[in-house]
N, C-alpha and C positions, 0 to 999 in steps of 0.2 A: 526457667520457663520465660518466654518473651511475652510481654503484654502488648497486644496490638491496640486495644482501647479497653475501656471499663466495661463493655458489655459483650464483646465478642472475641476475646484474646485467643491466641493459638499457642501450642506448644510444640515440642519436637516429634510428637506422635503424629504419623501421616493420616490424613483423612481418606475417605473412600468416596469417590464420585461426588465431590463437593463438600464432604464432611471434614472438619478439622478436629483436633483433639479436644480434651476437656478444658473447661474454664471454671475458675473457682466461684464466679457469680452466676453462671448460667443456670445452674441447678437451683432448686429451691428446697427448703428444709422439709423434714418429715415429721413436723410436730402434729402428732395425733393421727396421722394418716396411716403409718406403717407402710409406707409405699417407697420402694427403691427406685422406681421410675422417675421420681422427682429429683433425683440427684443424677443428672445426665451430662452428656457432652453438649456443647453449644456450637452451632455451626458458624462459620464465617460466610462472607459473601463470595466464596471461592467459585470460579467458573460462572455459569449462568443458572445454576441449580440452587434456589434459595432454601430448599429444604434438606436436600442431601440424598443419600443413597436410596435408590428405589430397590424394590424386591424383584430381581430378574427372574426368579422362579414363580413369582405370583403367589407365593405361599403366605396367606393371611387368613385369619379366621373370618367367619361371616360378620362379625360385629366390627371389623376393622381395627382390631387391637393386636399389636405384635408383642406387648410385654417389654418393649425396648425403649430406649430414649428417642429413637427415630419417631415412633409413634406419638410420644409426648410432644416433641417439638412440632410435628406436623399438625397436631391438633391445636397447639397454641397458635401456630401460623393461621389455620383456618378460622379459629375463633376470632381473629382480627379481621379477616377477609369477609367472612359470611355473617349475615344477620342471624340471630337465634331462631330456632324453629324452622329452618329451611329444609323442607322435606325432600326437595330435589338433591340437594348436596348430602343430606342424610342417606339417601338411596345410594349415591356414589360411594360414600365411605363404606356402606354395608357391603356393596358388591366388589369394590376395588381395594378398599383399605385407605386409611387416612394419608399414609405416606405417598401413595400413587396419586391421589387427588390433588394433594398439595404440590406435588411435582409438576403436574400437568398445568395447574393454575400458575405456579411460578415460572414456568417456561413458556406460557402462552399456548399450549396445545400438546397433543391433539385434542380437539374439542370434544367434550363429553355430551352425552344425549340429554334430552329434556329441557333444554334452554335455547333461546334464540341466539343468533350471532351477536346481537347488540348486547344481550345480558352477559354472554360469555366474555365479550370485549371488556365490559365493565368490571367483571370479576377479576380478569387478568390484570387490568390496570390497577385495580385496588391491590391485588397480590404484589405488584411490582414495588409498592411503597412500603411493604412490611419487612422489618428487619428481624429475621428469626433469632430467637434467644433473648431479644431485648425485653419482651414482656415478662419472660421468666426471671430475668435479673431484676427488673423493677419490682416484681411481685416478691422476691426474696427480700429485697430491702424493706418492704412494707410488711413483712411477716405473713405473707400470703402463699398458699400452695395451690397447685393445679392438679385437680383429681380428674382422671379420665375413665371411661368405661373399661372394665377389666382390672382396675386397681382394686387393692384390698379395701379401700375406703368408699369405693363407688356404691351408692345405694342402688341395688338391683331393681327396685320398683320404678325407677326412672325409665328403664327399658320398656315399660308398658307404653311408652309414648311412641315407640316404633321409630320411623325415620325422622320423626320431630324431636327425638330425645337430644338433650345438649351435647355438643361436641366434647365439652368438658365443663367443669365447674371450678371457679376460683373460690377458694375457701380461706377465711380469715378467722382464727381462733384455734384453741388448742384441741378440743375433743374430736372424736371420730364421727364425721358426718353419717357414715352408714350405720353405726350403732344408735345414734340419736333418732335417726329417721325411722327406725323400727318401731318406736312408740311415740309417734308425733301426731298432732292435730293442728289443722289450720284454722286460724281465727282471722276473719277478714270482714270488711264492711265499709261503710261511707267514710270518705275523708272529712266532709262537713257534717259530722255526726252530731246528734243531740246529747244533752247531759245523760239522758237515759241510755243511749248507745255506748257512750264512753264507760258509764258505770257497769253496764252489763258485760262488756268486753274485758274490763279489768277484773271483774268478779269471777267471771268464767275462767280467764287465764290463771288467776291465783288458785282457784279450786282445782284446776287441771295440774298446775304445778305441784300442789300439795299431795296430789295422788300419783306423782312420779311421771307425769306426761310432759313431753317437749311441745312447747307452743311455737307454731311457725306462723309468721305473717310477713307483710311486705315492707315494714319500716316507714310507712307513710303517715301522714297526719291522720287524725280521727281515730277510727276504730283500731287500725294497725298499731299506732303508737300506744294507746291505751291497753291493748293485748300485751305488748311487749313489756310495758311498765308493770302490769299486774303480775306477770310471771316473775320478773326481776324483784319486785316488792315481796313476793312470797318466798324469796331465796330459791327460786326454781330456775329452769333453763329455758332459753328461748333462741330461735333461729330467725334471722332477717334475710330474706331473699330479695336482692336489689335488682333494679332494672338498669344498673349502670356499673362501673368498675367498683369493687369492693374497697378500693383505696380512696374513693371519692364519695363520701356520705352524701346522700340525697333523701329527703330535702335538707337544705343547709340548717334549718332550724332544729333538725334531730341529729346534728353532728355528735353531740355529747351522748345522746341515747344510743346512737349505733356504736360509739366507742365503748360504752358500757356493755352492749350486747357482745362485742368482739371479745371483751375480757371474761364475761361470765358465761357466754354462749358461742354462737357462731354467726358469721356474716357471710352469705353466699351469693354468687352471681355468675352468670354465663359470659358476661362481657369482660374483656381484658382490662388491665389497669388503665385508668385515665378516661375511660369511655363515659359519655354522658347519657342521660335518659332521653327517650323520645316517646310520644304517645304509643306507637306501635310496640315498643320495647316493654312498656308497662303491660300491654295486653299479653304479649308472648311470654313474659315472666310468670303470669298467673298459671300457666299450664305446669310449670315446675313445682309451684306451691301445691297444686292439686295432686300431682303425681308423687310428690315426696311424702305425703302424709296419709294416714288411714281414713281421714274424713276431713270435710271442709264445713265449718260453721259460719254462716252469714249472720251478723248481728244486726246491721241496718243497711239497706240498699234501696235505692230508688230504681225505677225501671231501667235506667241506662247505666246503672253502676258497673264499674269494672269488676267488682267482687262477684257479680253474677257470671262473669266469664270464668272465674275460678271454680264456681259451683257447677256450672255446666261442664267444664272440663273433668271435674271429679265424677259427675254422673256417667260421662262417656267411658271413663277409665274403671267404672265399677266401684268407685269409692263411695263411702257414706256422705250424703248431702243432707246438711242439717240447717235449720233455720230458728232464729230467736224471734218470736212475734213482738210486734210493737202495737201502738194505738192504731185502730182501724182508720183513723182520720189522718195519719201521718204519711206524707209523700215519701219520707225516707224509709219507711217500712214497707212501701208498696211492692218493691221487687221481691223482698223476703216473702211476703204473703203470697205473691204469685208462685214462688217455689214451693211453698207449703201446700198449695192447691194441687201440685203435681206429685213428685216422688220424694220430695224433701221430707224430713221428720222434724217434728216441732220438739224443742227442748227449752227448759227454763233454768237449768243449773248444771254445774260440771258433772255431778253424779249421773244425770241422764245422758250427757254426752259419752261418758266412759261406759255406760251400759250399752251403747251402740257399737263403739269402736274397739272396746276392750275385749278380754278374753271371756270365755264361758264362766258364768257365776258372778261376774262383776255387775250386780244388779243394783239399780237405784232403789232407795227405800220406797215403800208404798206410801202413796199420797192420800190422806184422809183428813177430815176436819176434827175438831176437838171431841173427846168423848164426853158426853153428859152424864150426870148421875142417872137420869131416866134410862139411858142405854143399858145400863147394868141390871135393870129390872127383868124379872122373868116375863115372858110374853103375856101370860094371864093377867099379871099386875099391871102391865102397860095398857091392856084393853080396858081394864076398870078405870085407870086414870084417864084415859081418853073419853070415857063415857060420862064423866062429871061434867055438868055445865060450868061455864066460866063465871056467871054472875049471880048464882044463888045456891042454896042448899037443895039437894035431891034425896028423896027417900031411896033406901036399898033396892026396892022393886024396880023403880025406873032405872037406876044405875045397872042392874042385872040385865034388864031388857036391852039397854044400849050396848052392853058388852057381850051379849048372847051367851049368858051363862045363868045359873040358878041363883036364887036371892041368898041362899045360905053361903054359896061360894063368894058371891059379891061381898057379904058382910066380913067374911074371913079375910079377904084381900084388902078391904078398906082398913081393917085394924092393923094389918102389916104396913100399909101406906101411912097410917097415922104415926107409927113408931118410927117411920123415916122421915117424917116432917112434911109429907106431901098433902095430907088432908086433915081436916078437923071436923069434929062432930058438933052439929047444931040441933039440939032436941032429938027429934026422930030422923033428921036429915044429915047429909055429909056434904062438905064444901071443900074446895080446893084452898090451901093456905096461900098467903100473899107471896111467900117465896116460891111456891110451885107455879103460881101464875107468871112470875117474872122469868124464872130460869128454865122452867120446863115446857111452857106452852106459849112463848112469845109471839108465835105466828097465828095463834087462834084468836079470832075475834069474839066479841061478846054475843051471848045468846039472848 
């Protein structure tokens, strides 16, 4: 085999319409994905077709997947050319297939509908700088695989995004993304969170992890980082969805955290290796977090927080939208409270989250205050106890009148209450004991 270079070598197998044979670095490994499409042939820059063979018969499925290396490389090419969440390009892929869209962009035409001449020229210019197969080779070196719609590892719930679904996802880590996403919850919130927010995020994440749920967040400072650490600290699993290349941890201060996530969980992103984050990419990334999970929990969020974008995307997708309340005076909880005034559900612990997103019968325990000894008394005895004045002894007739019963019944109940330590006899009258005054009727004023 002849090595042309270290990213796009060729061998003696002839290519077809711009395709060359296989290259040992072009494909990426199949760790956890169970996907043969990630071990495919790499194209060279043969002729003027940067993607390779088109499908002359036009036979492709509605989702634009062929189940071949052609589709994998075409999607890798488009992931470099197109920004995430581009619904126009998503429609092209759905109608024509990824291979045909990539071929037209790579060749500069014929122009597709839905864009201006200026934008088409910009996409074509960007496509001319892309080296097919290079990103897959770089990804392989970084231990990253590229998962596309139609693959075994592709989470089907992402298809709910319609034409805005990712072209593909770059995945770093061993486990199967599809299997983990089946039982996952998003925990998001403010970057500049309070100690309360960080504590709640870590506690909720740990509780979810202990119950076997996967915690998904964005890897950012604040609530995101606390959620990831909470899951890892409980020896659970977590997924970080980044707004940059998965081989380039961002923020830099979380480089070690993201490395730990990749070892113990998964790091996922739409952008190819080496790409940097931008404000718009953070916003677009949030739709993936919402679609990937069964529900989105917002821990702290101001009115303009990006985490509210995730919550609203979850609402549009029919996912559970959940909020953790904060102090009424906290600006960092104002956005959460606004969600709670709408369709979001208030929760305070992991059990309540699981009750919402889990299966039938996964109920949170009933919430109630402590059971007092008085609660165990029969109703008739409680009425006698309530009829006793708090500051003096009273005769049985007065007590019976207050309890709306007979004097004989009142006397019988008073002797029962004396045996339990609630009352004591003073001559012909009855009076509450000191213990009863403190523990049974603390809210009752003196008469």
